[in-house]
C-alpha positions as CSV (number, residue, x, y, z in Angstrom):
1,M,11.3,-26.6,-7.1
2,L,14.4,-26.4,-5.1
3,H,13.5,-29.5,-3.0
4,A,12.0,-31.4,-6.0
5,P,14.2,-33.8,-8.0
6,E,14.6,-31.2,-10.7
7,G,16.1,-28.8,-8.2
8,R,18.8,-31.2,-6.8
9,G,21.6,-29.5,-8.7
10,A,20.5,-26.1,-7.5
11,L,20.3,-27.2,-3.9
12,E,23.8,-28.8,-4.2
13,Y,25.0,-25.5,-5.7
14,L,23.7,-23.5,-2.7
15,K,25.2,-26.1,-0.2
16,K,28.6,-25.8,-2.0
17,R,28.3,-22.0,-1.5
18,G,28.1,-22.8,2.2
19,L,24.4,-22.0,2.8
20,S,22.5,-23.9,5.6
21,D,19.0,-25.2,5.3
22,A,17.8,-22.6,7.8
23,I,19.2,-19.7,5.7
24,I,17.9,-21.1,2.5
25,K,14.4,-21.3,4.1
26,R,14.7,-17.8,5.7
27,F,15.5,-16.1,2.4
28,R,13.0,-18.3,0.6
29,L,15.5,-19.4,-2.1
30,G,14.3,-21.5,-4.9
31,Y,14.9,-23.0,-8.3
32,A,13.3,-22.2,-11.7
33,P,13.6,-25.3,-13.9
34,S,14.2,-25.3,-17.6
35,G,11.1,-25.2,-19.8
36,N,7.8,-23.5,-19.1
37,M,6.7,-25.1,-15.9
38,L,5.7,-21.8,-14.1
39,K,3.6,-20.6,-17.1
40,T,2.0,-24.0,-17.5
41,K,1.1,-24.3,-13.8
42,L,-0.2,-20.7,-13.4
43,V,-2.3,-20.8,-16.5
44,A,-3.8,-24.1,-15.4
45,R,-4.8,-22.3,-12.1
46,G,-6.6,-19.7,-14.1
47,V,-4.0,-16.9,-14.1
48,K,-4.3,-15.0,-17.4
49,E,-1.2,-14.9,-19.6
50,D,-1.5,-11.1,-20.0
51,L,-0.9,-10.8,-16.2
52,L,2.1,-13.1,-16.4
53,L,3.5,-11.0,-19.2
54,E,2.9,-7.7,-17.2
55,C,4.6,-9.1,-14.1
56,R,7.4,-10.4,-16.4
57,L,7.1,-13.9,-15.1
58,V,7.0,-14.9,-18.8
59,S,8.6,-13.3,-21.8
60,P,6.7,-12.7,-25.0
61,G,7.6,-15.0,-27.8
62,K,9.2,-13.5,-30.9
63,E,8.4,-14.1,-34.5
64,G,5.2,-16.0,-33.8
65,R,6.6,-18.2,-31.1
66,E,4.8,-18.9,-27.8
67,S,5.6,-16.9,-24.6
68,F,8.0,-18.7,-22.2
69,D,9.1,-18.6,-18.6
70,F,11.4,-15.6,-18.0
71,F,13.6,-17.5,-15.4
72,R,14.8,-20.9,-16.5
73,D,17.4,-23.2,-14.9
74,R,18.4,-20.7,-12.3
75,V,18.7,-20.4,-8.5
76,M,16.0,-18.0,-7.5
77,F,16.1,-15.1,-5.0
78,P,12.7,-13.6,-4.2
79,I,12.8,-9.8,-3.8
80,L,10.4,-8.8,-1.1
81,D,8.7,-5.5,-0.5
82,M,8.9,-3.7,2.8
83,R,6.2,-5.9,4.2
84,G,7.9,-9.2,3.1
85,R,5.7,-9.9,0.1
86,P,7.4,-11.2,-3.1
87,V,7.3,-8.5,-5.9
88,A,10.2,-9.6,-8.1
89,F,13.0,-12.1,-8.5
90,G,16.6,-12.4,-9.2
91,G,17.9,-15.6,-10.8
92,R,21.5,-16.9,-10.9
93,V,22.9,-19.3,-13.4
94,M,24.7,-22.1,-11.5
95,G,27.5,-22.7,-14.0
96,E,28.8,-20.9,-17.0
97,G,26.4,-18.7,-18.8
98,E,25.3,-15.1,-19.4
99,P,23.9,-13.2,-17.9
100,K,25.2,-14.5,-14.5
101,Y,22.3,-12.8,-12.8
102,L,18.9,-12.2,-14.5
103,N,16.6,-9.8,-12.6
104,S,13.0,-8.9,-12.9
105,P,12.5,-5.7,-14.8
106,D,10.5,-2.8,-13.3
107,T,6.8,-3.6,-13.2
108,P,3.7,-2.0,-11.7
109,L,4.7,-3.8,-8.4
110,F,8.4,-3.5,-8.5
111,H,10.8,-0.5,-8.9
112,K,14.3,-1.6,-8.3
113,G,15.6,1.8,-7.5
114,Q,13.2,2.2,-4.7
115,M,13.8,-1.0,-2.8
116,L,16.6,-2.8,-1.0
117,Y,17.2,-6.6,-1.1
118,G,16.7,-8.1,2.3
119,F,15.0,-5.0,3.8
120,S,12.0,-6.8,5.3
121,L,14.3,-9.3,7.1
122,A,16.9,-6.7,8.2
123,R,14.5,-3.9,9.4
124,A,14.0,-5.1,13.0
125,P,17.7,-6.1,13.6
126,A,18.9,-2.8,12.0
127,G,16.5,-0.9,14.2
128,E,17.6,-2.6,17.4
129,K,21.3,-2.1,16.5
130,R,20.8,1.3,15.0
131,E,23.1,0.0,12.3
132,V,22.7,-1.2,8.8
133,I,25.2,-2.9,6.5
134,V,24.9,-2.3,2.8
135,A,26.5,-5.1,0.7
136,E,26.8,-5.6,-3.0
137,G,24.3,-8.3,-3.8
138,Y,22.0,-11.1,-2.8
139,M,24.6,-13.7,-1.8
140,D,26.5,-11.0,0.2
141,V,23.4,-10.2,2.2
142,I,22.6,-13.9,2.7
143,G,26.2,-14.8,3.7
144,L,26.3,-11.9,6.2
145,A,23.0,-13.1,7.7
146,Q,24.3,-16.6,8.0
147,A,27.4,-15.2,9.8
148,G,25.1,-13.4,12.3
149,F,24.9,-10.0,10.6
150,N,21.1,-9.9,10.2
151,H,21.0,-6.2,9.5
152,A,22.4,-6.3,6.0
153,V,20.7,-5.2,2.7
154,A,21.8,-4.6,-0.9
155,P,20.8,-2.3,-3.7
156,L,19.0,-4.0,-6.6
157,G,21.3,-2.8,-9.4
158,T,24.7,-1.3,-10.0
159,A,24.2,2.1,-8.4
160,M,22.7,3.3,-5.1
161,T,19.7,5.6,-5.7
162,E,18.5,8.6,-3.7
163,A,15.4,6.6,-2.7
164,Q,17.5,3.7,-1.4
165,L,19.7,6.2,0.5
166,A,16.6,7.7,2.1
167,I,15.5,4.2,3.3
168,L,18.9,3.6,4.7
169,W,18.9,6.8,6.7
170,R,15.6,5.8,8.2
171,L,17.2,2.6,9.4
172,A,20.4,3.9,10.9
173,P,22.2,7.2,11.5
174,E,25.3,6.0,9.7
175,P,24.9,3.1,7.2
176,I,28.0,1.0,6.7
177,L,28.8,0.5,3.0
178,C,30.7,-2.7,2.2
């Protein structure tokens, strides 16, 4: 919805952060509108609500309320597996609000301690350079890529795991931590 009328504010936010159209497209950035648009559209296409709950695209309603979209009114960062397939998301609020970042929880498809943000895009450039830069988060990786450092990745949480370190050592003999 980033390029729909509902996403105008999100696109302006990304532009104010200095991101080009090319980098927005490359990292497949998006926008999750308020309400339950995702749930409504996917259920209409025949996707079962149980599957949406298992993938945590929707959250269960409490106290008899209906389930609802997990990400609402946020800029969206798809988290891709090693082959470039979306398996989770990170969503950032554009103004004030908490949490600043809302991330997909672990699911059968996604284990945050075993993946690196930007890996599928950085793998080839890191292999060619024999160098990988590890930044803090999504926007750091995207900003580095826009500045020509296409070999940057980020952990998906607050601490680097042994599994993530093993991936880094396969990419480069000496990862650079920023």
